[in-house]
PAMAR-315146 format. One line per field, with one value per residue (C-alpha): x negated, y, z; residue number from 1; chain; residue in three letters. Coordinates in Angstrom, 1 decimal. Example, Ala and Ser with C-alpha at 12.3 -4.5 7.8 and 13.67 -1.06 7.14 Angstrom:
REM PAMAR-315146
x: c(-12.3_-13.7)
y: c(-4.5_-1.1)
z: c(7.8_7.1)
nr: c(1_2)
kette: c(A_A)
rest: c(ALA_SER)
//
This chain:
REM PAMAR-315146
x: c(-72.7_-75.1_-74.1_-77.0_-79.4_-77.5_-75.6_-71.9_-72.0_-68.3_-67.1_-64.3_-62.0_-62.7_-61.9_-58.7_-57.8_-58.6_-56.6_-53.5_-53.3_-55.2_-54.2_-51.4_-50.1_-49.5_-47.2_-47.4_-44.6_-44.3_-42.4_-39.2_-39.2_-36.2_-38.5_-40.6_-37.5_-36.2_-39.5_-39.6_-41.4_-44.3_-44.8_-44.7_-47.5_-49.5_-49.1_-50.7_-53.7_-54.1_-54.0_-56.7_-58.8_-58.5_-59.8_-63.0_-63.4_-63.5_-66.8_-68.1_-67.1_-68.6_-71.9_-71.9_-71.1_-73.8_-76.5_-75.5_-71.7_-71.3_-73.9_-72.4_-68.8_-69.7_-71.4_-68.4_-66.1_-68.2_-68.2_-64.6_-63.0_-65.1_-65.3_-62.5_-65.1_-66.3_-62.7_-61.9_-65.1_-64.1_-60.7_-62.3_-64.7_-61.7_-59.8_-62.9_-64.0_-67.6_-70.0_-69.6_-67.7_-66.0_-62.6_-61.4_-61.7_-65.2_-68.0_-70.3_-69.5_-68.1_-70.8_-69.9_-73.4_-76.4_-79.1_-77.0_-76.4_-75.0_-76.9_-76.3_-76.7_-74.7_-76.1_-76.1_-79.7_-82.5_-81.5_-85.0_-85.3_-85.1_-83.6_-87.1_-88.5_-85.6_-86.2_-89.9_-89.5_-87.0_-89.3_-92.2_-90.3_-89.2_-92.8_-93.7_-91.1_-88.8_-85.6_-83.6_-84.1_-83.4_-80.1_-79.1_-80.2_-77.9_-74.9_-71.7_-72.0_-75.4_-77.0_-80.5_-83.4_-87.1_-89.4_-93.0_-93.4_-90.4_-86.6_-84.7_-81.0_-78.9_-75.6_-72.6_-71.8_-75.3_-75.6_-72.1_-72.0_-70.7_-67.9_-66.9_-66.8_-64.4_-62.2_-62.2_-61.1_-58.2_-57.1_-57.0_-54.8_-52.5_-52.4_-51.3_-48.3_-47.1_-44.0_-45.0_-47.0_-48.6_-49.6_-51.0_-53.0_-54.4_-55.5_-57.4_-59.3_-60.0_-61.3_-63.7_-64.9_-66.0_-68.1_-70.0_-72.6_-70.8_-69.1_-67.0_-65.2_-64.3_-63.1_-60.8_-59.5_-58.7_-56.9_-54.7_-54.0_-53.0_-50.4_-48.2_-45.0_-42.5_-44.4_-43.0_-46.5_-49.2_-52.9_-55.7_-59.5_-60.3_-63.6_-64.1_-67.3_-66.7_-69.0_-72.3_-73.9_-77.4_-76.9_-75.4_-78.4_-80.3_-77.9_-79.5_-83.0_-83.2_-86.4_-85.2_-81.8_-83.4_-85.5_-82.5_-80.4_-83.2_-83.0_-79.2_-79.0_-75.8_-75.9_-72.9_-72.3_-71.8_-68.4_-67.1_-64.8_-61.3_-58.3_-54.6_-51.8_-48.1_-44.6_-43.4_-40.3_-38.0_-36.0_-39.0_-40.6_-37.6_-38.5_-42.1_-41.1_-39.1_-42.3_-44.3_-42.1_-43.4_-47.2_-47.8_-46.0_-48.1_-51.3_-50.5_-50.1_-53.5_-55.9_-58.5_-56.9_-58.3_-61.8_-61.6_-59.8_-57.4_-56.9_-53.3_-52.6_-54.0_-52.0_-48.2_-47.4_-48.5_-50.9_-50.0_-48.0_-46.6_-45.2_-44.1_-45.3_-44.4_-47.8_-48.9_-52.7_-55.1_-58.7_-62.2_-62.5_-58.8_-59.4_-62.2_-59.8_-62.0_-59.7_-57.3_-55.6_-54.8_-51.2_-51.5_-54.1_-54.6_-57.1_-59.3_-61.3_-62.7_-66.2_-64.9_-65.5_-61.8_-60.9_-63.8_-62.6_-59.0_-57.5_-54.6_-54.2_-52.0_-50.6_-49.7_-47.9_-48.1_-44.7_-45.7_-48.4_-46.2_-43.4_-45.7_-45.6_-45.0_-41.7_-41.7_-45.2_-44.3_-41.4_-43.6_-46.2_-43.5_-42.3_-45.8_-47.2_-44.4_-41.7_-38.3_-36.8_-39.1_-38.4_-35.4_-37.8_-40.1_-39.3_-41.6_-40.1_-41.2_-44.8_-44.3_-43.2_-46.4_-48.5_-46.8_-47.9_-51.4_-52.0_-50.7_-53.0_-56.0_-55.0_-55.1_-58.0_-61.7_-63.1_-65.8_-68.7_-67.6_-66.7_-70.0_-72.1_-71.1_-73.1_-72.4_-69.5_-67.6_-65.2_-64.2_-63.6_-61.6_-59.4_-58.9_-57.9_-55.3_-53.7_-53.5_-52.1_-49.4_-48.2_-48.8_-46.6_-43.9_-41.6_-41.8_-40.0_-37.2_-36.9_-36.7_-33.9_-36.0_-35.9_-33.9_-34.9_-34.3_-36.6_-39.2_-39.2_-39.5_-42.5_-44.2_-43.5_-44.4_-47.7_-48.6_-47.9_-50.3_-53.0_-52.9_-56.2_-57.0_-60.7_-63.3_-63.9_-67.3_-68.8_-68.2_-64.4_-63.4_-59.6_-59.8_-62.3_-59.9_-57.1_-59.3_-60.0_-56.3_-55.3_-57.9_-57.0_-53.3_-54.0_-56.4_-53.9_-50.8_-48.9_-49.0_-49.3_-49.3_-47.3_-48.4_-47.5_-49.8_-46.9_-46.9_-44.6_-44.6_-44.0_-42.2_-42.0_-45.7_-46.8_-46.6_-48.8_-51.4_-51.4_-52.0_-55.0_-56.7_-56.1_-57.8_-60.8_-61.0_-61.0_-63.5_-65.8_-65.5_-66.1_-69.3_-70.9_-72.9_-73.4_-74.4_-71.0_-69.2_-71.1_-70.4_-66.6_-66.5_-68.6_-66.4_-63.1_-64.2_-64.9_-63.7_-62.3_-60.3_-57.0_-58.4_-59.7_-56.2_-54.5_-57.0_-56.6_-52.8_-53.2_-55.5_-53.3_-50.4_-52.6_-54.0_-53.8_-57.0_-57.5_-55.3_-54.5_-53.5_-51.4_-51.2_-48.8_-49.9)
y: c(137.7_135.2_132.1_130.2_131.9_131.1_133.7_132.9_132.4_133.4_136.9_137.6_138.7_135.5_133.5_135.4_134.4_130.8_130.6_132.6_131.7_128.4_126.4_123.8_123.2_119.6_119.7_116.5_115.6_117.0_116.0_117.4_114.8_112.4_109.4_110.4_111.2_107.6_106.0_104.2_106.3_103.9_104.3_108.0_107.9_105.5_107.8_110.7_108.6_107.4_111.0_111.9_109.0_110.4_113.8_112.1_110.2_113.6_114.2_110.9_111.5_115.0_113.5_110.9_113.6_116.2_116.6_120.3_119.9_119.6_122.3_124.8_124.0_124.8_128.1_129.1_128.3_130.6_133.4_133.2_135.1_138.2_138.0_137.7_136.7_133.8_132.9_132.5_130.6_128.3_127.8_126.7_124.4_122.8_122.3_120.6_119.1_120.1_122.7_121.9_119.8_119.8_121.5_119.5_122.5_123.9_121.7_122.6_122.1_124.9_125.8_127.8_128.8_129.9_127.3_124.4_121.9_118.4_115.2_112.0_109.9_112.4_112.0_108.2_108.5_111.0_114.2_114.9_111.5_111.4_108.4_107.6_107.5_105.4_102.8_102.8_102.2_99.4_97.7_98.1_96.5_93.6_93.0_92.9_90.3_92.6_91.3_91.3_95.0_95.8_93.9_96.1_99.2_98.3_97.3_99.3_100.0_101.6_105.0_104.9_106.9_107.1_104.8_105.9_105.0_102.7_103.0_101.8_100.9_101.8_100.1_102.5_101.0_102.1_105.4_106.5_104.6_107.6_108.4_104.8_104.2_107.1_106.0_102.4_103.6_105.6_102.5_100.4_103.1_103.1_99.3_99.5_101.6_100.4_98.2_96.1_93.0_92.6_96.3_95.9_92.8_94.6_97.7_95.4_93.8_97.1_98.6_95.6_96.0_99.6_98.3_95.4_95.3_92.3_92.4_89.4_91.8_94.2_91.1_90.0_93.5_93.9_90.5_91.5_94.9_93.4_91.2_93.9_94.5_95.6_97.6_101.1_102.8_102.9_103.2_102.7_103.0_103.4_102.3_103.3_103.9_106.5_109.2_107.4_108.0_106.8_103.0_102.4_103.9_100.6_98.9_101.2_99.9_96.5_95.4_96.2_94.8_91.5_91.4_91.9_89.4_86.7_87.2_87.1_90.8_92.6_96.3_97.9_101.6_103.1_103.4_106.8_106.4_107.9_107.5_107.7_107.8_107.8_106.3_103.6_104.7_101.7_103.0_103.9_100.6_98.7_99.9_98.8_95.3_94.9_95.5_93.1_90.2_90.3_90.5_86.8_87.0_89.9_88.1_85.4_88.0_89.7_89.5_86.7_85.5_82.0_83.4_84.6_83.9_86.5_86.8_87.7_84.6_82.0_80.0_80.0_83.3_86.6_88.1_91.7_94.0_97.4_100.3_103.9_106.2_109.6_111.0_112.6_112.6_112.4_112.6_111.9_110.7_111.4_115.1_115.7_117.2_118.3_118.9_116.1_114.3_110.6_109.7_105.9_103.2_99.5_98.2_96.4_96.7_93.6_94.1_93.6_90.3_89.9_89.7_87.4_85.0_84.9_87.7_89.9_93.5_96.4_99.2_102.4_105.3_108.9_110.5_114.0_114.1_113.1_115.5_118.6_119.3_122.8_122.4_125.9_125.5_122.0_123.4_126.1_123.4_121.4_124.5_125.3_121.9_119.3_119.1_119.9_116.5_114.9_117.3_115.2_112.3_114.2_113.1_113.4_110.3_108.4_109.2_107.4_104.3_104.7_104.9_101.7_100.0_101.5_100.3_96.8_96.9_97.0_93.5_92.1_91.3_90.4_90.5_92.6_90.6_91.9_95.4_96.0_94.8_97.9_100.1_103.9_103.2_100.7_103.2_104.8_101.4_100.1_103.2_103.1_99.4_100.1_102.9_100.8_97.8_100.0_101.3_98.1_96.0_98.6_96.9_93.7_95.6_96.5_92.8_92.0_94.6_96.8_99.8_100.6_101.7_105.4_105.1_103.4_106.4_108.7_106.7_106.9_110.6_111.7_109.7_111.1_114.7_113.9_113.2_116.9_117.9_121.2_121.0_118.6_115.9_115.2_111.7_111.8_112.1_108.5_109.1_112.2_110.6_107.7_110.2_111.5_108.0_107.2_110.4_109.9_106.2_107.0_109.9_107.8_104.9_107.1_106.6_110.4_113.3_117.1_119.2_122.4_124.4_122.3_120.5_116.9_114.1_110.4_107.3_105.2_102.2_102.1_102.5_98.8_97.6_100.4_99.8_96.1_96.9_99.3_96.8_94.0_96.3_97.3_93.8_92.8_95.5_94.2_90.7_91.7_92.7_95.2_98.8_99.4_98.1_100.2_103.4_102.6_102.3_105.5_107.5_106.3_107.5_110.5_113.1_116.6_118.3_121.4_119.9_119.4_123.0_124.2_122.2_123.3_126.9_126.7_124.9_127.6_130.5_129.0_129.0_126.0_125.1_123.1_123.3_121.3_122.5_119.5_120.9_118.5_119.2_116.6)
z: c(76.3_77.8_79.8_81.5_79.1_75.9_73.9_73.2_69.4_68.7_69.2_71.6_68.7_66.8_70.0_70.3_66.7_67.4_70.5_69.3_65.6_65.0_68.1_68.3_71.8_72.9_75.9_77.9_80.3_83.9_87.0_85.6_82.9_83.1_82.7_85.6_87.8_87.1_88.3_91.7_94.4_94.4_90.7_91.0_93.5_91.3_88.3_90.1_91.2_87.6_86.2_88.8_87.5_84.0_85.0_86.3_83.0_81.2_83.0_81.8_78.2_78.2_79.5_76.7_74.1_74.8_77.5_77.9_78.2_81.9_82.7_80.3_81.4_85.0_84.0_81.9_84.9_87.1_84.6_83.4_86.4_85.7_81.9_79.3_76.7_78.9_79.7_76.1_75.4_78.2_76.6_73.4_75.3_77.0_73.7_72.1_75.4_74.5_73.4_69.7_67.2_63.9_63.7_60.6_58.3_58.3_56.9_59.8_63.5_65.5_68.1_71.1_72.0_69.9_70.0_71.3_68.5_68.2_67.5_65.5_68.6_70.8_74.3_74.1_72.8_73.6_71.8_70.6_68.8_65.0_63.1_61.9_65.4_66.6_63.9_64.5_68.3_67.8_65.3_67.7_70.5_68.4_67.4_71.0_71.8_73.7_72.1_75.3_75.8_72.2_72.4_75.4_73.5_70.5_72.7_73.0_76.7_77.4_77.6_76.1_77.5_76.8_78.8_77.8_74.2_74.3_75.0_78.0_78.1_81.2_81.5_81.9_85.3_86.5_84.7_85.7_89.0_91.0_88.6_88.0_91.8_92.2_89.3_90.7_94.1_92.5_90.5_93.6_95.3_92.3_92.4_96.0_95.2_91.8_91.8_88.8_89.6_86.1_86.2_89.8_88.7_85.6_87.7_90.0_87.2_85.6_88.9_89.2_85.6_86.5_89.3_87.8_85.0_83.4_80.0_81.2_83.6_80.7_78.8_81.7_82.2_78.5_78.4_81.3_79.8_76.4_78.1_79.5_77.5_80.1_82.7_83.6_83.4_80.8_81.8_79.3_79.5_75.8_74.3_70.7_68.9_66.2_67.7_67.7_64.3_65.3_65.9_62.5_60.6_61.3_58.8_56.1_57.0_55.2_57.0_60.5_59.8_58.7_61.9_64.1_62.2_62.5_66.3_66.4_67.6_66.6_65.9_67.8_68.1_71.5_73.2_74.0_77.0_77.6_79.8_78.7_81.3_80.6_81.1_78.8_76.8_76.4_73.5_71.4_72.2_70.7_67.2_67.5_68.5_65.3_63.3_65.5_64.5_61.0_61.5_61.0_57.7_56.6_57.6_55.1_52.4_52.9_50.0_50.1_53.4_52.8_53.2_56.8_60.1_61.3_65.1_64.7_62.6_65.0_67.5_68.2_70.0_68.5_71.0_70.6_72.9_71.7_73.6_72.9_75.7_77.1_78.0_81.3_80.6_77.7_79.1_78.2_74.5_74.0_74.9_72.4_69.9_67.1_64.2_65.0_67.9_68.3_67.6_68.4_69.0_68.5_71.1_71.9_68.7_67.0_68.5_72.0_73.8_74.7_71.0_70.2_73.0_71.9_73.8_72.5_71.5_72.6_70.5_72.3_70.5_71.7_71.7_72.7_70.0_67.1_68.2_68.2_64.4_62.8_60.9_59.4_58.0_56.7_54.6_53.1_52.2_50.4_48.5_47.4_46.4_45.9_43.2_44.5_43.8_46.4_49.3_50.4_51.1_53.5_57.0_60.0_61.6_58.5_59.4_62.7_60.7_58.6_61.8_63.1_59.9_60.2_63.8_63.0_59.9_62.2_63.5_59.9_57.7_58.2_61.8_63.3_61.9_58.5_59.6_61.6_58.7_56.8_59.1_58.7_56.5_58.6_60.2_56.9_55.3_58.3_58.6_54.8_55.2_58.0_56.0_52.8_54.7_56.1_52.7_50.7_53.0_53.7_51.1_53.2_56.0_53.5_52.7_56.4_57.0_59.4_57.0_53.9_50.4_51.3_54.3_52.1_49.8_52.9_54.1_50.7_50.3_53.8_53.7_50.3_51.5_54.4_51.8_50.7_52.5_54.0_53.3_51.9_54.6_56.1_56.3_60.1_59.5_58.5_58.6_56.4_54.1_53.8_52.8_50.0_48.8_48.7_47.0_44.2_43.8_43.4_41.0_38.9_38.6_37.9_41.1_41.7_39.2_39.2_36.7_35.0_38.1_40.4_42.1_43.1_41.8_42.8_40.7_43.3_40.9_40.4_44.0_45.0_42.2_42.9_46.6_46.2_44.0_46.4_49.3_47.3_46.6_50.2_51.6_49.0_50.3_53.9_52.8_51.0_54.3_52.2_53.2_49.5_48.3_50.9_49.9_46.2_46.9_49.0_46.4_43.6_45.1_47.2_44.5_45.3_42.2_41.1_42.2_45.7_45.8_44.7_47.5_50.1_49.1_49.5_52.8_54.2_52.9_54.9_58.0_59.8_63.4_63.6_67.4_69.8_73.3_75.5_78.3_81.3_84.2_86.8)
nr: c(1_2_3_4_5_6_7_8_9_10_11_12_13_14_15_16_17_18_19_20_21_22_23_24_25_26_27_28_29_30_31_32_33_34_35_36_37_38_39_40_41_42_43_44_45_46_47_48_49_50_51_52_53_54_55_56_57_58_59_60_61_62_63_64_65_66_67_68_69_70_71_72_73_74_75_76_77_78_79_80_81_82_83_84_85_86_87_88_89_90_91_92_93_94_95_96_97_98_99_100_101_102_103_104_105_106_107_108_109_110_111_112_113_114_115_116_117_118_119_120_121_122_123_124_125_126_127_128_129_130_131_132_133_134_135_136_137_138_139_140_141_142_143_144_145_146_147_148_149_150_151_152_153_154_155_156_157_158_159_160_161_162_163_164_165_166_167_168_169_170_171_172_173_174_175_176_177_178_179_180_181_182_183_184_185_186_187_188_189_190_191_192_193_194_195_196_197_198_199_200_201_202_203_204_205_206_207_208_209_210_211_212_213_214_215_216_217_218_219_220_221_222_223_224_225_226_227_228_229_230_231_232_233_234_235_236_237_238_239_240_241_242_243_244_245_246_247_248_249_250_251_252_253_254_255_256_257_258_259_260_261_262_263_264_265_266_267_268_269_270_271_272_273_274_275_276_277_278_279_280_281_282_283_284_285_286_287_288_289_290_291_292_293_294_295_296_297_298_299_300_301_302_303_304_305_306_307_308_309_310_311_312_313_314_315_316_317_318_319_320_321_322_323_324_325_326_327_328_329_330_331_332_333_334_335_336_337_338_339_340_341_342_343_344_345_346_347_348_349_350_351_352_353_354_355_356_357_358_359_360_361_362_363_364_365_366_367_368_369_370_371_372_373_374_375_376_377_378_379_380_381_382_383_384_385_386_387_388_389_390_391_392_393_394_395_396_397_398_399_400_401_402_403_404_405_406_407_408_409_410_411_412_413_414_415_416_417_418_419_420_421_422_423_424_425_426_427_428_429_430_431_432_433_434_435_436_437_438_439_440_441_442_443_444_445_446_447_448_449_450_451_452_453_454_455_456_457_458_459_460_461_462_463_464_465_466_467_468_469_470_471_472_473_474_475_476_477_478_479_480_481_482_483_484_485_486_487_488_489_490_491_492_493_494_495_496_497_498_499_500_501_502_503_504_505_506_507_508_509_510_511_512_513_514_515_516_517_518_519_520_521_522_523_524_525_526_527_528_529_530_531_532_533_534_535_536_537_538_539_540_541_542_543_544_545_546_547_548_549_550_551_552_553_554_555_556_557_558_559_560_561_562_563_564_565_566_567_568_569_570)
kette: c(A_A_A_A_A_A_A_A_A_A_A_A_A_A_A_A_A_A_A_A_A_A_A_A_A_A_A_A_A_A_A_A_A_A_A_A_A_A_A_A_A_A_A_A_A_A_A_A_A_A_A_A_A_A_A_A_A_A_A_A_A_A_A_A_A_A_A_A_A_A_A_A_A_A_A_A_A_A_A_A_A_A_A_A_A_A_A_A_A_A_A_A_A_A_A_A_A_A_A_A_A_A_A_A_A_A_A_A_A_A_A_A_A_A_A_A_A_A_A_A_A_A_A_A_A_A_A_A_A_A_A_A_A_A_A_A_A_A_A_A_A_A_A_A_A_A_A_A_A_A_A_A_A_A_A_A_A_A_A_A_A_A_A_A_A_A_A_A_A_A_A_A_A_A_A_A_A_A_A_A_A_A_A_A_A_A_A_A_A_A_A_A_A_A_A_A_A_A_A_A_A_A_A_A_A_A_A_A_A_A_A_A_A_A_A_A_A_A_A_A_A_A_A_A_A_A_A_A_A_A_A_A_A_A_A_A_A_A_A_A_A_A_A_A_A_A_A_A_A_A_A_A_A_A_A_A_A_A_A_A_A_A_A_A_A_A_A_A_A_A_A_A_A_A_A_A_A_A_A_A_A_A_A_A_A_A_A_A_A_A_A_A_A_A_A_A_A_A_A_A_A_A_A_A_A_A_A_A_A_A_A_A_A_A_A_A_A_A_A_A_A_A_A_A_A_A_A_A_A_A_A_A_A_A_A_A_A_A_A_A_A_A_A_A_A_A_A_A_A_A_A_A_A_A_A_A_A_A_A_A_A_A_A_A_A_A_A_A_A_A_A_A_A_A_A_A_A_A_A_A_A_A_A_A_A_A_A_A_A_A_A_A_A_A_A_A_A_A_A_A_A_A_A_A_A_A_A_A_A_A_A_A_A_A_A_A_A_A_A_A_A_A_A_A_A_A_A_A_A_A_A_A_A_A_A_A_A_A_A_A_A_A_A_A_A_A_A_A_A_A_A_A_A_A_A_A_A_A_A_A_A_A_A_A_A_A_A_A_A_A_A_A_A_A_A_A_A_A_A_A_A_A_A_A_A_A_A_A_A_A_A_A_A_A_A_A_A_A_A_A_A_A_A_A_A_A_A_A_A_A_A_A_A_A_A_A_A_A_A_A_A_A_A_A_A_A_A_A_A_A_A_A_A_A_A_A_A_A_A_A_A_A_A_A_A_A_A_A_A_A_A_A_A_A_A_A_A_A_A_A_A_A_A_A_A_A_A_A_A_A)
rest: c(MET_GLN_ILE_ASN_GLY_TYR_GLU_ILE_ALA_ILE_SER_GLU_ASN_LYS_LEU_ASP_GLU_ILE_ILE_THR_GLU_GLN_THR_LEU_PRO_ILE_GLU_LEU_ILE_GLY_LYS_ASP_PHE_ALA_GLY_TYR_GLN_ASN_LEU_ALA_GLU_GLY_ASP_LYS_LYS_ALA_LEU_GLN_TYR_LEU_VAL_ASN_ALA_GLY_LYS_ILE_MET_THR_ASP_VAL_ALA_GLN_GLU_GLN_ASP_HIS_HIS_MET_ASN_ARG_ILE_MET_ARG_ARG_GLU_LEU_GLU_LYS_ALA_ALA_PRO_ASN_SER_THR_HIS_ALA_ALA_LYS_ALA_LEU_LYS_LEU_PHE_GLN_MET_MET_SER_GLY_VAL_GLU_GLY_LEU_ASN_GLY_ILE_ASP_SER_LYS_PRO_ILE_GLU_ILE_PHE_GLU_GLY_ILE_HIS_GLY_PHE_ALA_GLY_ARG_ASN_PHE_TYR_PRO_HIS_ASP_MET_SER_VAL_GLU_GLU_PHE_HIS_ARG_ILE_ILE_GLU_GLN_MET_LEU_ASN_GLU_GLY_LYS_ASP_SER_GLU_VAL_LYS_LYS_ILE_LEU_SER_ALA_ARG_THR_MET_VAL_ARG_ARG_ASN_GLY_ASN_GLU_LEU_LYS_ALA_ILE_ASP_TYR_THR_GLU_TYR_PHE_SER_LYS_GLU_PHE_SER_GLU_ILE_ALA_ASN_LEU_LEU_GLU_LEU_ALA_ALA_HIS_TYR_THR_THR_ASP_GLU_LEU_PHE_LYS_GLU_TYR_LEU_GLY_TRP_GLN_ALA_GLN_ALA_LEU_LEU_GLN_ASN_ASN_GLU_ASP_MET_ASP_MET_LEU_ALA_ASP_LYS_HIS_TRP_ALA_GLN_MET_GLN_ASN_THR_PRO_LEU_GLU_PHE_THR_ILE_SER_ARG_GLU_ASN_TYR_ASP_ASP_GLU_MET_SER_GLY_THR_ILE_CYS_GLU_ASN_ALA_LYS_LEU_SER_ALA_MET_LEU_SER_ALA_ARG_GLY_ILE_GLU_ILE_VAL_ALA_LYS_ASP_MET_LEU_GLY_ILE_ARG_VAL_GLY_ILE_VAL_ASN_PRO_GLU_GLY_THR_LYS_LEU_LEU_LEU_LYS_PHE_LYS_ASP_HIS_MET_LYS_THR_LEU_ALA_ALA_LEU_MET_PRO_TYR_SER_GLU_ARG_TYR_ALA_GLN_ASN_VAL_ALA_GLN_GLY_GLY_GLU_LEU_LYS_GLN_THR_MET_VAL_ASP_VAL_ASP_LEU_THR_ALA_LEU_CYS_GLY_ASP_TYR_ALA_GLN_CYS_ARG_GLY_ALA_ILE_THR_THR_ALA_GLN_ASN_LEU_PRO_ASN_ASN_ASP_LYS_LEU_SER_ILE_LYS_THR_GLY_GLY_GLY_ARG_ARG_ASN_VAL_TYR_HIS_ARG_GLN_VAL_ARG_MET_SER_GLY_ASP_LYS_ILE_ARG_GLN_LYS_LYS_LEU_LEU_ASP_ALA_LEU_VAL_GLN_LYS_ASP_PHE_HIS_GLN_TYR_PHE_ASN_GLU_GLU_ALA_GLU_HIS_ILE_PHE_VAL_ILE_GLY_HIS_GLU_ASN_GLY_HIS_SER_LEU_GLY_PRO_ASP_SER_SER_TYR_GLN_ASN_ALA_LEU_GLY_LEU_TYR_LYS_HIS_THR_ILE_GLU_GLU_ASN_LYS_ALA_ASP_VAL_VAL_SER_ILE_THR_PHE_MET_PRO_GLU_TYR_VAL_LYS_ALA_GLY_ILE_ILE_ASN_GLU_THR_THR_LEU_LYS_GLU_VAL_TYR_THR_THR_TRP_ILE_VAL_ARG_LEU_LEU_LEU_LYS_SER_LYS_PRO_GLN_PRO_SER_GLN_PRO_HIS_ARG_LEU_GLY_ASP_LEU_ILE_HIS_PHE_ASN_PHE_LEU_LEU_GLU_HIS_GLY_ALA_ILE_ALA_PHE_ASP_GLY_ASN_GLY_LYS_LEU_SER_ILE_ASN_PHE_ALA_LYS_LEU_PRO_GLU_VAL_MET_HIS_LYS_ILE_LEU_GLU_GLU_THR_ILE_ALA_VAL_GLN_LEU_SER_LYS_SER_PRO_GLU_GLU_ALA_LYS_LYS_PHE_ILE_ASP_LYS_TYR_SER_ASN_TRP_SER_ASP_ILE_HIS_GLU_HIS_ILE_ALA_LYS_VAL_GLN_GLN_GLU_LEU_GLY_ILE_LYS_CYS_TYR_LYS_ASP_ILE_ARG_MET_HIS_PHE)
//
């Protein structure tokens, strides 16, 4: 069947299989949820305006992702009422929030239409531009003294388009002026109704940031957002730059990198935008705050801590808020579920001006995402791949504790100047670091009385079971590539082993020593500021061997729900 002149590349039967057998539903809360019922009437009204703002941000993110997304979505929506094939293709589009993307299992992207492919620069850059041409144009513009425009091209907040033989950067506030204006208006309405003064103030700043081509406004909005600990509602405009695989290629070009460095121009990947909306859960938040109290202690324990300043270790009060949230909306970047879905976030990232000027961070945890696991399949996986003695230590709630440590780990270690210098490899190294920080310092939480020895074993076991990969990860999957690195490191250093039946055992006594070693190696890579050293580290520990093939085969035989269906009820 053709849609707008493009053939649907996936058969209706295959789409049926994807939707019914390979999709995990993520049910967000509705108006019958007790936490919603307990809100003040003003906050209920504010919440709906914020969800509506999120839906508009999905249009923005789809435009950033692919130049055909919005066109093909509209055509699918027209065709769906009269065609079951089109309706099912639309469902897949909605789950990926785009015309193509990795599903976390297959090595190549899943493409809904024949002839519509993805690009390294997504739609941030012209889709017909190669890496070689991109480098050539940037070098040419530098030679012509157009440093100011190059700086805009390589910033996090611009869409880049052709301008004759050159490139032109268009700030998000200009490129998305219609959508940003609509979102700002909804934020102002929400601010009018909310009962919380801090939240009201933050929404006002965030609305203004959407209307002004001024990074300082983003900074001020971020700083206000990161100060909110006791507000009833959560609203986030996320800005993360995992998707842009074009900007970082410049770090591989020694000559061009040197030219930019000499001019003081930083290479920053583009921000994909998302909106998260929810209701803060007070009980879940209490646990997070127990972990927060020990972050300065951990900062002092970081390897080579004398060689870099840590934002979290500076000043008197720890500038980090943490909340557990019941979700009403995941939109834009959050909705681009391509093999995975975000369980928590620590923002702003180190490249943001608010962090560079001394602002704080905010950790937000997604209750509905972490509570959506498949318990029956998990038991089958343990029976197939893990020695019986360790089953008692697998506990899904222990994964939440690991994630708390991971998100806190992003606040520790070298800053963005070290991270960004690693170019294409910066996300893999940083995600690897956050995982390793979490597990390395988990015994410190035992000493502090936050968790006990049994919970420590549960965290270890549940995390290691999480490293049993379903397929060989791709370079564009930093979290999964990090999992492969951890697995191989643990195996090489004797912290885990497999018996003659291919079942996993864990050496709990050896884990602390091994984890400290991988953390030291990881921080050394970041401190090197060398893409070559980062690549060497990744290559050394990311080999895919027979044991991985065995694990992946078992995982796939058990069935994998590699697509996520976010079900919003507002």
